[in-house]
N, C-alpha and C positions, 0 to 999 in steps of 0.2 A: 504494500500500500504506500502510495507516495504522499508523505506528510505535507510537503510543500503545496501540493494541489489542494489539500484540505485547508491549509492555513490561509489560502487565498480567498476562501469563501467567507463572506461577511457573517459574523456571528448571528445577526438578526435573521438572516436567511436560513441558517441552520436551525435556530430556535423555532422559527415559523414552520420549517419543514418537519421538525420533530412533532409539533402539535398536529400536523396533518396526518402523520404516520400513526400517532397514538389514537386519534379520532377514527381513523380507518379501521384499526384493529377492534375498537369498541363497537363499530357498526357491523362487524361480521356476524352473521346469523349462525351461531355455533351449531344449532340443530341441523341446519341445511348443510353446512360443511361436514358435519359428522355423518350425515346420510350419504354424501358423496363417497367418503372413505369406506363406510360400512358396505355399501353396495359393490364397490370395486373389490374389496377384500373377500366378499362372498364368492366372487367369480373365481378366486384363487383357492377356494375350498376352505377358507378361514371363517368359521362360524362363530367363534367366541368373540365376545364384545371387546373391542380395543378402543377405549375412550380416548378422545383427543385431549391434549393438554388444554386446560381452561385458558381462554384468550387473555384473561387478566394476568397470566404468567408469561406473556410475551412483552418484553420491555425494550424500548429503543433508548438505551442509556449507557452503552459502552463509551468511555471517554475517547477523545480524539487520539491520544497517545497509545491506545491499545493496538497491538498488532492484529489481534483476531477481529474478524468482522462479525462473528457470532459465536456464542458459547452457551453450553447447557450446564446449569449448576444443579447437581444432584440434591444437595442439601435442601434447596427450596423448590426443586422441580420447576425450574423456570428457564426460559430462553432469554438471552440478552444480546441485542443487536446494535451495531454501530449506526446511529442515524446519519453520521457523516458519510459512511459508505453508501447507504441507500440514496441519499440526496445527490451524491456525486455520480454514482454509477447508473442511476436510473434517471438522470437528467434528460429532459425532453419528452418524457412520457408521464402519464398520470401517476402522481405519487400515492394516491389511495390504492390504485391497483397494484402498484409496486409493493406496498405494505402487505397487501393480501397475498402477493406472490411469495414474499419472504415467509409469511405465516404458513402457507401451503408447503413450502420446502421444509421448514423446521418441524411441522407436524408430521410430515412423512418420515423424517428421522425418528421422531418420537414413537410412532406406532410400529416402526420396523426394528425397534430395539428388542433384543433377545436376552434371556437370562444368562448370567455368568456361569461358568463351569470351571472346575479344577482340572487342569491338564496333568499336573504331577505335584507331588508333595514329599518333602523330606522333613527331618526333625526341625530344621531351621528355616526352610524356605517353601513357598508355594508359588506355582505358576498358574495364573488365572487366565482364562480365555473369555473374552466378551465379544459379542457380535452386534453391530448396528447395521442392519441391512446386509450388504455384502462386505462391509468393512470388518475385518477380523483383527481384534486388538488383544495383545498379550502383555501381561504385567507380571513381574517377578516381585513377590512380597516377602520381606524378611519378618519372621515372627518376633514379636516383642515379648520378652519373658514376663510371665505373670499376668498377661492380658490376652484378649481376643483380637487385638489390633495387629495390623500389618503395616510395615513401613515399605512403601514401594521403592525399590532400588534399581529397577530397570523396566523398560517397556518398548514395544514395537508394534507396528500394524502393517497390514497388507490389504490390497484391493480398495484403498481409500479413493483413488482416482475413479475407478469403475463405479463405486458406490455413489459418489457425488454426481456423476453423470446420469446414472439410472434414476437417482432421487430427483434430480432437476427435471428430467423428462416427465416423470410421473407427476410431479408437482405442477408442471405447466398444464397437463391434462386436467388435473383436479381444479386448478384455477379457472380454466375455460368452462368446465362443467358447473362450477359454483356460480360464476357470473351469469350463466344461462338461467340458473334456478333463482337467482336473486338479481334480476335486471335493474332494480332500483339502486344497487350498490354503485354502479358507474354507467355513464352514458355509453350507448352502443358504439358511437363514433370513437370515443376514447378507448374502448375495449379493442376495436379493430386496429387503431393506431398502435396500441401497446404491443399486440402480438406481431404486428408487421415490423416494428422497430426492435423488438426484443432480441432477435439473433444478431443485430448489428451493434448492440450496446457493448460498452467496455466492461463486460462481466467475466470474471474468471471462469464461470460455469460454461460460457459459450464454446470455447475451444474444446472443453471436455465433452460437451454434448455432441460436437462434430465427430469426435472419435467414437463415442458410443453408438451414434447413428451409423457410422461406417462399420462398426462391429456387427450391428444388427443386419445391415445390408449384406455384408460378406458372408455371415453365417447362413442367411436365407438363401443366397445363391449356391453355396456349397452343399447345403442339405436339401435344396429344392423345397423349402418350406416358406410360406408367406411371411413377409416381414412383420406383419401384425402379430403373428403367432410367436415369432422370436422375441419381439418386444414384450409381449404379455408373459412369456416364459421368464424373462429377466425380472419383471415386476413380481411375479409369483415367487421366484427364488429369493428376492429381497425381503418379502414379507414372511416367508416361511422359514427364513434363516438357513437356507441351503448354502453350504460353504463352497466357494469357487475353488478352494484348495483340495476338494474331494479328488482322489486319484483318478476316478473315472472321468471327471470333467477336465482335469489337467491333461490327461491323455487325449481326450477328444479335441480340445483346443490346440494342443501341440501338433496333432495330426493334420489339422486344418491349416494352421498358420506357421508351422515350423517348430522344431524342437527348441524348448526353452522359452517359447512365446508367453506361456501362462505365467511363468515366474517374472518375466520382464513386466508384464501387465500388473502383476501383484505389487511390484516395487515402484511402479510409476508414481511419481509425486505430482500433486495438484499443480504446482507451479513450474514443473519441469517441462521442457519441450517434448512433445509426444510424436515427433515425426517418425521415429523408429518404429513405434507401434503402428502408425498409419501405413508405413511401408510394408510391414508384415501383413496387414489386413488387405492391402492392395495386390498381394501376390496371387 
């Protein structure tokens, strides 16, 4: 994130923008958004109720000096987003729709979170696996004598890039469906303008989405399956907690795109150039 660009924005504009974002979140009809998610999850065979995070737990309050554009705080079960990032990166489109877009993305992360599990344990340490969508997170915890607490001494994750792309694609579909069900939320012309300009905005998600869409297209061609079905399979895997590190999937993707492809994709960072991944997909 370029701090100088943020510093050039007048504080009054940021403050006014934050008010618009907060008001937009307050005006989201939670029951309508919940129904959109629930109906989609049902198509993936997920019948249990997965309640969305209450909208009053989505805050646009991360300070300008924060490197993160959004973060989830387990202690309070709340999302915190940088209003500077939203105002900057969604410039030129309706800010109320932008706030709703952010909410859809973060809610997708929330309902695709899966329980932690212990991978291995010794007398002194525990290795814990956590999965958020397709993102597999591993933490090494050192046991504290006389307590049930763990001191995290190491961590790592894989498939973060893929997870962000699939999450963003799904969230955009959810946003579109929500706006159709709640037409009073935003003017139809502003909705059309938003979706037309969205792929051209300076969002970190956009180049990731390009790669994931290429993945979908390439898999569809190689397997002779409709792209829609491939996309839906990725969404289902995200919500069901199916691990991309499964040996069967690793072998399948490596056979399609070359030996070692899946591991490269697993290690691909969000801010790293993804041209090598695209080259594999184009083969």
